[in-house]
C-alpha positions, 0 to 999 in steps of 0.5 A: 459458782451458783447455777443461777449466776452461771445462767445469768452469765451465759444468757446476758454475756455470751449471747451478747445483747448489751442494751443502753439505758431506756432514757438518757438525758445527756446531750452532746453539743457541738459548737465548731472550732475552738474559738480562743487560745485559752481553754478557760475562755472556751469553757466560760463561753460554753457556760454562757450559752447553756445559761441562756437556755437554763436561766442561770449560770448556777443551773448551767454549772450543775447541768454540764457534764464534760467541756470539750475545749482542746480539739473543738468547742462543745460540751455534754450536759443534762437537758430535757428534750425541750431544752435541747431543742431550744439550745439547738436554735442558739447562735453558734450551736451547730448540733445537739444530739442525744448521748449514745452508748458503747460497748467493748469489741472483745503471744504468737501473733507478733511472730506471725506478723514477722515482728519477733523482737528476739530475732530482729530480722524485721525491716520495721523493727530495725528502723524503729527507734528502740521498739517504739520508745517515746511514742505515746499511745492513748488507750481509750478503754476500761482502764488498766491493771498496773500491777501486771508484769506487762507494765514493768518500766525497768530500763525506761528513760524519763517520761517525754518532756512533751507529755502534758497529761496527769496520773489521776488518783482514785479508789485503789489507784494513785499516782504511784501506779503510774510509772515510765511505762504507764505515764498517764491515767484518767477516768470519767464518770460525769455522764455514767449512771450511778447504778453502772458504777456500783461495785467498781473502783472510781479510778483508772483501775480496770475491773473487766480486764479488757483495757489491760489486755488491749494495752499489753497487746500494744505496748506490753513489756516482755514477760517470759513463760506466759501461758493460759494453763500451759497453752500458748506458752511463750513470751508475751509482749506488745508489738511496740514494747517500748512505747509509753501508755496513756490510759483513759477509762471510759468503759465501766462494767455496763459499758460507756457512752459517747459523751464520755469517750469524747471527753477522753479524746479531748484530753488526749489531744491536750496531753500529747498522744501520738496514737489513739486506740479504741476497741469500742463500738456503739451499742446500736451499731450507728456510725459512732464518731459523727462528732468531731473528736476523732477528726480533730485528733487526726487534724493534729497529726494523731492516728486514730485506730478503731475496731470494726465490730464483732457482728459478722459474718453478716454484711453491712455490720461494720462500725466506726466507718468514717474516712479519717480513722483506721477501721480494723477487721480480725483475722486468725493466725497460725496457731490452733488448739486441736483436741483429739477424741478417741472412739471406743473402736480406736478411731480418732477424730479432732475438734477444737477446745481449750480443755485443761484436763479438769477433774470433771472429765479425766482424759484417760477415761472413756465415757458413754457418748449419747446424741442429743440432737439440738440439745433443747429441753424437748429433745433431752427428755428422752435422752439419759445425759447424766455422767455422759458425753453429749453430742449436740448437732442439728445441721438442718436447724442451724439456719433458724437460730444464732450459734450463740443462742443454741450453744448457750441453751445446750450448755446450760441444759447439759450442765443442769442434767449432770453431763460430763462434757459437751461436743457441739457442732457448728460452722467454723467460727473461731469462738473458742476463747470467746466461749472459754472466757465465760465458761472457765472450766465449768464443763468441758466442751469440744467444737466440731464441724458437722462432718465430724458430728455426723461420724460421732452420731453414726458411731453412737447409733451403731455401737451397743456401748459407744465410748469416747475419750477426750484428750487434753488440748495441745497447741499447734503452730506454724505451717500446719495451720491454714492462716490467716482467715477472717473469722466469722465474728468479724464485722463486714462492710459495706458501711450502711451510712457511707457506702462510698467509703470502703470499710473496713480498712485493714485486718490484723490478728484478733483470735485467741490472742494471749495478753495480760488479764489482771495478774495473769494471761488469757486468750481473748478474741474479737476486733478489740484484739485486732485493733491494738495490733494495728495501733502498735504497728502505727506506733512503730511506723511513727517512730520511723517516720515521725513526719508522716500524716495519719493519712500517709500511715493509713495508706502505707498500711492499706496498700501494702497488705496481703490478700493471700495466705502464707501458702499463696492461696487467697485468704478465706472468710468464714461464714455461711458458707466460707468464701474467698475474702473480699474488701468488705471482709478485710479492706486492703487485706492482712496487715504486712508491717515490714512492707508498710514501712517502705510503701513507695507511694502514699495517698495523702489527704489534707484534713480540710477535705475531711472537714468538708465531709464532716460539715456536710454529712454529720451536722443535722443543720446541713441538707446537702449531704446526699449529693456529697455522699454520692461523691465520697469516692473522690476523697484521696483514700487508698481505696475506691467504692462506687455503690451506684455505677449507672454508666461511667464514673471518673475518680481522681487520685494523687500519689506522693512518692516517698521512695527513691527520688527517681522512680517509674511505676506501671499500673496493673489493673484488675477490673471488677467483674461486669465493669471496664476500668482504665487508668490515665496515665498508666505509667508515672515517672518521678525525676530527681528534683521534680514534683513528688506527687502525681495525679491520675484518673480512674475511669470505671464504666458499666458493661451491663446496665443492670440492678447488680451487686458488688464486684471487686478488683484492684489497681496496683502501682508497681516499680522495679524496686519491689514496691507494690502499691495496691488499692482495693476497689468495690463497684456495684452497678445500679439502675435505680436507687435504694438497692437491697442487694449488697452481697 
């Protein structure tokens, strides 16, 4: 590849700036609930509204981009700013908002979660109907590569009769590409700028590979001997390998937009999906679904699963933070890729890489090791790097630059200077597959921590002929790998817009996930990869409990999660520095599928309560959101977040017993530091033939009147049948509003 193209690849993609178009003329118009049973009548009424502003029906037909008619009434249209303002005043129009732009949040994992389909000891798998068969998962992403072996439909029965979707034909994709696995496919270009469509097939075919990876993680059929150049070898399959896939292509090479995603959700509601999986997030980080699409889906019994974002370890970066969706953070699993480096004196040190023994650097040869410090232009002027292995490490400058920025510049400098390989020091971040996707073997690299880098630098300085040999990377799995951990890239809470909602909700494997990538299999990392893990588990849960509401499924997943690793040690969150993970890192904790199938108690919510939130806090015509936002912790969620505890707050919750009819639960309280917490009643009893739901109150009182920070605790209901229903709690004491400290 031409070096200029490589430079563009690194600077534009690796550094992750994805910018929206400078000026969008597409607006999204929300008109409330669907007003007619006939969708055609809804569309006609929308045209009438738009025509009243634009002057004629012909102009309205030319202007309108998408019509939303299955979940709610509304449309997306190309308007001038003045037309948008005029339309906002029209009777029946509740909000008019500019379109926003979107990006994607980019084999061992299922074994790690206990869902080994070839040794079915899993309680969830034993109960799920044929590995989730006939559950329909809608994947709103970048399309699909239908020829992948992961989408083979051998042995499948007929498409469920309730399916109402279509297989939309387009360039290089026709009706024959759908089958009994991929039962539907649609693509959307109405609001996508023409320049963003260049070079991409106008169809549901996936050009980026992202949607294919996500879909195969959810429901991929078993593929034996899958690997990435021999690493991670095994059987690649989805968590719900018999589930059906409905594909909605909304993301193109340069991203997507709100209007298009809403159109896909509207169609998915009509088509009959059971689960919606969206590994997407807004470019500017705003809470993306302050529009009714996902809410209407949830109101119709569809569980919606979102990625939390890849902007960690910085706090207040979590995306998709509305209360009715499942927001998923990422974790690691019990697999790593150690790469041994042998010094000329025989000492061996270990880093992490995906080194494939390329011809550029044979693993049997020693090469001269040199120290390039930060490896910028100024430092490398005095260092001969040609045909040498270069160590890039500058721990005392690490806080001044982003890791991605330093890595990209150093790699380019070494590549241009003819280096053999790069050893790069950084804090642990689990970025190996993220880096590998963009370098793809250009020049070998090994990631090390600063302690290993210090030993390498000392050896280089003390030896006349410092030699180094890098061995081929190997895969290590099992108890030798500390897991799970929250990787540095995973976005963290609290939510900027809604601090009284504890987000993210849950964490799942999202690092170095091997899944379909066009006709091959590749590692990918990101909350884009953790989101489909939860989507697959939701599909299995719906197979076992078809009558559970989305809130019940969410509750079962959040309250049964684990907060300790496989050794019983509190899960750690990577960052600066590494620390014990808290609910802003992983919500309820790391997902435990077998416990989620039998949670004992659940926190259910009538969707009408969500609509109160939506109507008060997401429509620009409303002015009473502030007072309501402060009380969002009263929603019957499986978590509590109190961002402004002045004195005492009382929170009410209702639990529903879905376990044995006769049961007694005792409350176990872990109060956040600095507060006193009590639960009344502290024991709840269910009797045969009696009420299945019980309401209790949690009283939280500040011990000190201070302008404080968040502390964390929990409330767990335990019975004598091994049910443990744990609710995470976050509390911040305050004296004045607008507190800056969210640590």
